[in-house]
Backbone as CSV, one residue per row, in Angstrom:
resi,resn,N_x,N_y,N_z,CA_x,CA_y,CA_z,C_x,C_y,C_z
1,MET,110.666,96.519,112.955,111.248,97.048,111.562,110.313,98.620,111.422
2,ASN,111.181,100.259,111.341,111.671,101.467,111.536,110.833,102.082,110.280
3,GLU,109.735,102.594,109.999,109.104,102.858,109.662,108.994,104.200,109.344
4,THR,109.212,105.093,108.974,109.421,107.223,108.159,108.111,107.663,107.841
5,PRO,106.888,108.962,107.987,106.917,109.166,107.255,106.820,109.931,106.282
6,VAL,105.996,109.324,104.967,106.516,110.559,104.127,105.464,111.020,103.014
7,LEU,104.029,111.592,104.144,103.314,112.150,102.950,102.427,112.427,104.873
8,PHE,102.005,113.441,104.650,100.587,114.005,106.114,99.251,114.253,104.765
9,ALA,98.422,113.038,105.262,96.973,114.068,103.939,95.717,114.865,104.379
10,ARG,95.170,115.040,104.136,94.255,115.886,104.599,92.961,114.855,104.624
11,SER,93.128,113.908,104.129,91.845,112.569,104.058,92.560,111.693,104.123
12,GLU,91.796,110.856,103.925,92.172,109.282,104.415,92.077,108.826,102.335
13,ILE,90.820,109.694,101.551,91.163,109.332,99.970,92.382,109.959,99.598
14,GLU,93.399,110.960,99.894,94.384,111.475,99.159,95.410,110.465,99.888
15,ALA,95.586,110.199,101.673,96.513,109.371,102.374,96.589,107.654,100.849
16,GLU,95.607,107.125,100.894,95.385,105.927,100.211,95.829,105.938,98.771
17,THR,95.160,107.425,98.901,96.458,106.946,96.451,97.216,107.717,96.001
18,ALA,97.990,108.308,97.040,99.593,107.676,97.721,99.881,106.812,97.884
19,ALA,98.873,105.838,99.014,99.429,104.252,99.222,100.032,103.145,98.397
20,GLY,98.768,103.565,97.218,97.976,102.929,96.294,99.472,103.285,94.703
21,ALA,100.369,104.415,95.095,101.062,104.840,94.026,102.309,104.115,94.246
22,LEU,102.216,103.814,95.920,103.463,103.373,96.400,103.251,102.090,96.161
23,ARG,102.273,101.726,96.312,102.584,100.494,95.822,102.489,99.892,94.446
24,ALA,102.445,100.496,93.516,102.864,99.746,92.203,103.663,100.113,91.743
25,ASN,104.992,100.933,92.502,105.653,101.533,92.682,106.973,100.348,93.684
26,ARG,106.369,99.427,93.975,106.397,97.744,94.598,107.565,98.687,95.965
27,LEU,106.814,99.402,97.034,106.753,99.953,98.258,106.177,99.970,99.308
28,HIS,105.663,99.106,99.928,105.080,98.956,100.948,104.938,99.788,102.229
29,PRO,103.547,100.555,102.153,103.080,101.685,102.443,102.789,101.251,103.871
30,ARG,102.397,102.511,104.419,101.311,101.792,105.362,100.561,102.919,106.435
31,VAL,99.168,103.243,105.631,98.159,104.994,106.576,97.843,104.531,107.515
32,MET,98.011,105.537,108.149,97.844,105.518,109.953,97.355,106.489,109.574
33,ARG,95.848,106.756,110.054,95.816,108.387,110.893,95.616,108.886,112.281
34,ASP,95.670,109.551,111.916,96.610,110.797,113.126,95.132,110.612,114.650
35,ASP,96.735,110.059,116.311,94.443,109.731,116.924,94.140,110.517,117.101
36,MET,94.998,112.191,117.816,94.315,113.114,118.176,92.431,113.781,117.189
37,ASP,93.649,113.755,115.816,91.930,113.500,114.762,91.201,113.153,115.117
38,ALA,91.282,111.538,115.431,91.128,111.207,115.694,89.240,111.319,116.149
39,MET,89.869,111.692,117.537,89.198,111.878,118.320,87.458,112.844,117.379
40,LEU,87.705,113.843,116.487,86.795,114.310,115.721,85.831,113.934,115.108
41,GLY,85.905,111.909,115.449,84.967,111.240,114.078,83.905,111.230,114.987
42,ILE,82.615,111.633,114.847,81.832,110.980,115.594,81.580,109.361,115.979
43,ALA,81.886,109.338,116.733,82.119,107.869,117.578,81.946,106.945,116.747
44,GLY,83.409,107.869,115.547,85.363,106.339,115.054,84.505,106.507,113.802
45,ARG,82.279,106.912,113.629,82.706,106.559,112.086,83.433,107.418,111.036
46,LEU,84.229,108.984,110.879,84.115,109.010,110.840,85.100,109.658,110.099
47,SER,86.092,109.250,109.347,87.663,109.134,108.759,87.733,110.961,108.759
48,VAL,88.106,111.784,109.712,88.233,113.021,109.858,89.947,113.523,110.321
49,GLY,90.191,114.366,110.468,90.978,115.049,110.638,92.658,114.636,109.553
50,HIS,93.995,113.844,109.309,94.903,114.033,108.798,95.245,112.891,109.030
51,PHE,95.968,112.050,107.681,96.428,110.645,107.875,98.083,110.413,106.904
52,ALA,99.032,109.356,107.434,100.355,109.642,107.334,100.193,108.749,106.653
53,VAL,101.263,108.600,105.533,102.202,107.492,104.765,103.380,106.752,105.645
54,LEU,103.413,106.215,105.616,104.050,105.352,106.430,104.994,104.294,105.621
55,VAL,106.886,104.032,105.727,106.950,103.371,104.713,107.842,102.634,105.427
56,PRO,108.649,101.484,105.809,110.435,101.435,106.229,110.606,102.429,105.930
57,GLU,111.933,102.584,106.657,112.958,103.283,106.433,113.744,102.986,105.180
58,GLY,113.656,101.645,104.918,115.053,101.788,103.410,114.274,102.331,102.083
59,GLU,113.245,102.688,102.324,112.164,102.664,101.377,112.545,104.219,100.496
60,ALA,111.863,104.571,102.221,112.368,107.103,102.537,112.180,107.433,100.466
61,ARG,114.032,106.942,100.580,113.799,107.968,99.662,113.206,107.841,98.761
62,ALA,112.884,106.316,97.870,112.527,105.719,96.666,111.215,106.053,97.492
63,ALA,110.587,106.492,97.774,108.988,106.752,98.283,108.157,108.670,98.114
64,ARG,109.528,109.223,98.680,108.819,110.700,98.349,109.804,111.091,96.796
65,ALA,110.623,109.846,96.413,110.623,110.912,94.768,109.092,110.553,93.614
66,VAL,109.025,109.522,94.693,107.738,108.457,93.891,106.668,109.566,93.675
67,LEU,106.072,110.570,94.998,105.269,110.855,95.552,105.478,112.632,95.711
68,ARG,107.010,113.321,94.907,106.922,114.311,94.439,106.498,114.845,93.053
69,PRO,105.839,116.167,93.130,104.715,116.251,92.106,106.414,116.640,90.952
70,PRO,106.225,116.096,89.928,106.061,117.229,88.476,106.832,118.277,87.856
71,LYS,107.915,118.213,87.638,108.438,120.043,87.441,108.018,119.692,86.534
72,HIS,107.871,121.628,85.896,106.814,121.934,84.966,107.896,122.438,84.142
73,ARG,107.743,121.783,83.344,108.569,123.152,81.835,107.323,124.007,81.169
74,ALA,108.221,124.690,81.251,107.302,125.696,80.178,107.577,125.868,79.297
75,PRO,106.523,126.463,78.641,106.104,126.114,76.636,106.828,127.056,75.686
């Protein structure tokens, strides 16, 4: 199964929050730490760097729609 990234996050919490929103919409996300940034952690204990939220290719459009910020209406 091919996966595609739908979000790049600066923290694991941000990535997991987005993944939770996708799961709530019956999508199948997976959070992955960027391997290059993983080297910045101290002995692998800190989750620093960037994280990617991946979904199966067929779910990418729906996932992006879920993660899209709401449009602001004029007051």
